[in-house]
N, C-alpha and C positions, 0 to 999 in steps of 0.2 A: 365510514368515519363519524365519531363524536366533533370533530371539529372538521369541518370542510374547509375551512382554508389552508391555503397551499402558503409553506413557508420559500420566500423568495418566488412570487409570482411573475414576476417580469423575468426571472432569468431561464434560460434552457443550456443545456450541452450538446451542440450541434454532431447529431452522427457521421461520423468517418473523417472527422479532424485529428484525431485521434493517435496515437501510437506509444511504444515502450519499446528500449531495450532490450533484449535478452537481460539476465542477471547469472553473468559466472561467478560463482564461488571466490573466495577470499582467495585472491594471491593465482589465479587460474588462469589471466587472461591480461591483455594489455591495459587492461583501464587500470591497472596495479599502479601506472605507472604517470600518469595523466591526471593535469588538473582537471576533477571531474565537474565543478564549475562551467570550465572551459567547454570540457570536449561535452556534456548536457544542453547548452547555449546554442551549437552548434547541428548538437544531433536533433535538436529540438528547429531548428531553421531545415533542416533537410528533411525532417517529418513532413514539416507543413508543405514545403516546397512537393514532396509524394502526395499530401494531400491538394493539391493544387490550390493553396488558401497563400497570397502575398501576405509577408509579413508586416507591410506595412497596413492590413487590416486591423492590429493589435493597438488598443489605445494605453494596455497596462499591463505587469506579469508582476503574475506573487512566487515565488521562486518558495519550496521547503527542503530544506535539507539538516540532519541533526549532528552531522560531524565535519570541524574547523575543515575548510580547505584553503590553500593561497588564494587569496585578494578575497578572503570573504565580506572584509567589512564594507567592500561594496557592493556587494551584492546583486540584488535586480538591475542598477545601473548598471554593471562589468558584464553581466551575463546578458543584457539585451544588446550589446554593443557585437556580442558573438552570434545573432541572427538580423546583424546588418540594420537595428530599426533603432531610434534614440528615444527610449521610454521611458518613463518612470515606473518606480513600483517596488516591495520591498519583499521582506524575508520573514517566515515563519520557521519556527519548530514546536513539537509536541511528540516529544520521543516516534514511538511508531504509529500514536495516531496521526502525526504532519502530511500522510498522502490524503486523508481527508478530510484534514483540516484548513488544506489547503484549496481544496476544490471550492469547501462550503464558505470560504472567504471572500472568494474571486465571485460565487454568486449573489452573495452579499452587497458587492462592488457595484452590479449591473443592476439587480433590486432596488438599492438606493442613487442609480439613475446617477452615480459618481464617474463609473464611464460604462461603455456598452459591450468592448469587444474587452476580454482578462484571457492571457495566456498562465495557464498555470504550468510550472514544470516545478520537479521534486527529481531529489535524487542524492544519491551520498555514495560515498566509496568506505566500506571497511578496509581495506588492505592497505597497508602501513598507515593506520591510524594516524594522527599527529598527538605526541605529549608535547603537554604542557606542564609549564614551572608556574606554580602561586605562593607569592609571598602569603604565609600564616602567623602572623600576628603573635595570635592566642594559643598556637597551636606548639608542640614541645618540640615541632620539627617547625623550622622558621620559615623554610622552604620546600613543597611537596611538588612533586612528579606523579601526573595521572595519565596512562595512558588512556585514549578517549574511548575506546570500544568495550578493552577486555576491561580496564578496573572497572567501568562503571556496569558491565554484566557481572563483575564477581560483589560486589558490594551495592547495597542498597544504603543508602546513609539515613533513613529513616527508621531501619530493621534491622542493620546490622549483617543483612543476610545477601548471601547471593542467589543472582535471578531465577538458577536453576531451581535455587529450594522452595520459590514458589511452587513449582509446577509438580513438586511432591507433596508439598503442605496441601493445597487446594486437592490433589488427585485422593490425600487419606481422609480429609473432610466428605467427601462427595465418593468415599468408599467405591474408588474407579479402578476398575479390574485391569490388570496388565493383559491379559488377553485380546481384550475390548480394546485396547489402547493399538497393542499391535493387529488385530484385525481393521481398526480403521486407517492406522497407516498405511496397512498395504493396499488398502481399498484407494484412496490419495494417488498413490502411485500409480495405479491401473487407471484413474482419472488423466491422469497428467498425461500418461503417455499416449491412451486413448484420444485426449484433445488435438496433443500432437500432429498425428496421425490424420486426423478428420480433415485437417485444413483452417477449421474455426481459426485460431489463433493466428493464420496470416494475415487478420486483417488486424489485429494487435500488436505481433512483436516483429519489429523493422531489423534488419542485418544492418549493423553500422560498423564502418570503416575509423580505426584510431590511429592518427596521425602522429609525427612526434613535433619538438619545434621548429624543426625544419621542413615540415609538409612530409617527411616520406612514411609510409606505412607501416603500421607497427603492428598490425593486424587487424581484422575483422569479428566484432562480436556478433558473430549468430547461430548461438547455443546457449542454453544456460548451463554453461561447462560446472562440472560439479553434483550435477544431479547423478546419483545412483542406480541401477536398474537391482532394486534390493530383492530378495526372498522370503516367502512368510519364516521358511526354517534358521534364515539368518536372522528374522528380528527377535524370534523366539530366545534364540542362543546370547545374544546382546546383553553384556552385563548392567544392571541397574544404576545409575548415578543418585537414583532418588528414588521413592516411590512412583512407578508405572514410568519411571526419564531413564531412556535408555538413548547411546548415539544416532538409535534410530527414528525415537521419536519425537525430536527435537529436530530445528530448523538449523541451516547452516548461513553463516557470515556471508554476505555475498554484496558486488558492487551492481549499481546499473541507475536509468533513469526513467521518466517517463512523463508523458505532456501533454493537454486536453486543452479545448478552449469553452471558455461559459460566455454566452452572449444574448442579447434580447430573441424573442420568437421568430419576429419578423429577420433578425442576421443570421440566425439558424437556418432559416429555410433559403437565404441567399447564400450562405457557402458550403453549405453542409454535402454531403455526395449524395443523400436520401435525403432529401426536403422533407418527404410525407411523415418521416419521422419525428416525433416530439418527443424530448427526454425531459423533462419536469422533474423539481426537490419538492418532497412530499414532507417529511421533517428529518428533526434530528434528537439525537440526546445521548448523553454523557453521567456517568457517575463514578466515587470512587466506592470500592469496595474495603473492607479490612485490609491492616497490612499482610504482607505475603500470599493474596489469594488472587494476584492478576488473572489466573486464565477462569476465575468465576465471573470477575467484571463484564466481558461482553454479554454473556446472557443476561445478565441483569438491566444493562444498559437496551437490549434489547427488550425486557419485558417493559420498562419504563417508555420504549419507544411505543409499543402497542398499544399498552395503557395510554398514551395522550392519544393517539389516531384511531383507535376503536378498532384497530385490522388486527389479525390476527397471523399465524404461519399458516393457516389454509391459504391464504391471499396471496404469500409470495410467490411468485412464479420463479425468481434466482433468489438464493441463498448462498450469499458467499464473504467470506471472512479472511481475516489477516489472524493463522492459526500457529503462532511458536513452539510451541508446542502442541501432543495428538491429543492430551489431556484437556485442552480446551473444547475441542469437537465435541467432546465424550459427557461431558458438565454440560455443554449447552443442549446436548440431545436430551439430556438426563433432566434440566432445569424448565426446557419448554414442550418437552412431550412430542419430539419432533424426531424423525429418523433421519439420523447422518448421515446416510446413504444417499440423498437426497440432495446436498448439496456441495459445492465444489465442485461441478462437475466438469472445470475446465481445467483444473490442476489449481492450487493453494500454494504460498507460500513456506507450511510446511514442508514441500515437496521441493519447491525451486528457489527458494531460500528470502534472504533478508537482508536488505540493505538500508532498512531503516526507513529513511524520510520519502521511496518513490514506491513503498510497498502496497501500503490501499491506494494508490494510483491507479498500478496496474492492476491489484484486484476489481478496482472499481470500471475499467476498461473492459476486463475482459466478463465481467458479471452485463455488462449492458451489451456487449457484443452477442453474450448466451442468448437475453431475453429480446434483442431483434432479431436470432435465427430462431423465436418459440412463438414468434406474432405478437412481443408485447406484455407490460406485466408490470406488476409490481415487483423492484429488485430490492434486498435488504444485503448492506453492504453494513459491516463490523468487525470490531477488532479489540483489543488491549495496548495499553502503552503504558513503559514506566510510570509508578508512582500508586498502581493497583487499579487504572482507571480503565473503562469501559468507554468506547466509544459505537452509536451506532447512526443507520441514515437510510432512510427508503426514497426510494427516485420512483418515477411511475414514465414506463416504457409506452407510447402509442402509436399506433400506425395507421398513417388513413382519417378515417371514419371508426376503426375498431374501437 
């Protein structure tokens, strides 16, 4: 590395204290019927109990979500009541970068010695997303209604285009080939189902019961409902919405939550199920590319990050990203001269869905589990976010004296 100093050198992620719900697709599960903030808090409580970490260990709570939910004004203090521990905290959001930014914010809290054990809880419910009514005195429409999910995805106020247009625009710029995009998509589905069958994801994904206001069961979230079993012939037959973009080569809206802890090295060894595993923060990078080129922004962020650290793609043991469009990965492979077969080995958002807030948190947890199973090494996590933003981070997993 050109710079041997570590980002947030005091902070660690304790292995085995994390967990995520499955991500059922829009309107396919009982999550569509509940207050997602309350569910996420109760789910975090359940996951910490399974990991044998008392909630009283937490000093602080950082939430990440992007879609308004009932009682969102109260944010972290309200959700803290759902884990039965009266602690402070705050809420942040940055579209689909939220899941990674929340973890980095927690690491900053620990590194600055403001708090020693910070809980990160990210969640979103795209199902039945709220409609906001906005008084607009300067507009010809004095009052405007906005459906939080669909209107935002359908219109970028900076460019006037729909989100899907950026994928087609980026595909044209980088001369992406439809056949390669379909082949990559098919490979991503194979990776996901192979990972599920291997049992590796059992350390990440936790079946969670959903209760109604009377405390009666509404159902159990025990699968990524909505994931289809595609064939290559099915993909090839799909019509294009835009260049290289079909119904099969983009992700789908979903609901879910993910959680992990960030703490000091000493505390991580105390509460981790495998204290010999050390997970450190190395570096992060962000940038904003030109309008309507969001799918290329993660690759550019990774280039910036590698230049900053002096590391190369060959140094990365695990590479995993938030890829709402298959085009993202094709462009990344071209710009980084990297074989796209070697990334997203345990699944990715292209397949299991896009609940926004928790997406990159689940990506991170899955990537760390994979790194542990491989004996450690550098972990590269990256993704895109609304506004043509790319974000990337590197973590390092070390086992014992390795």
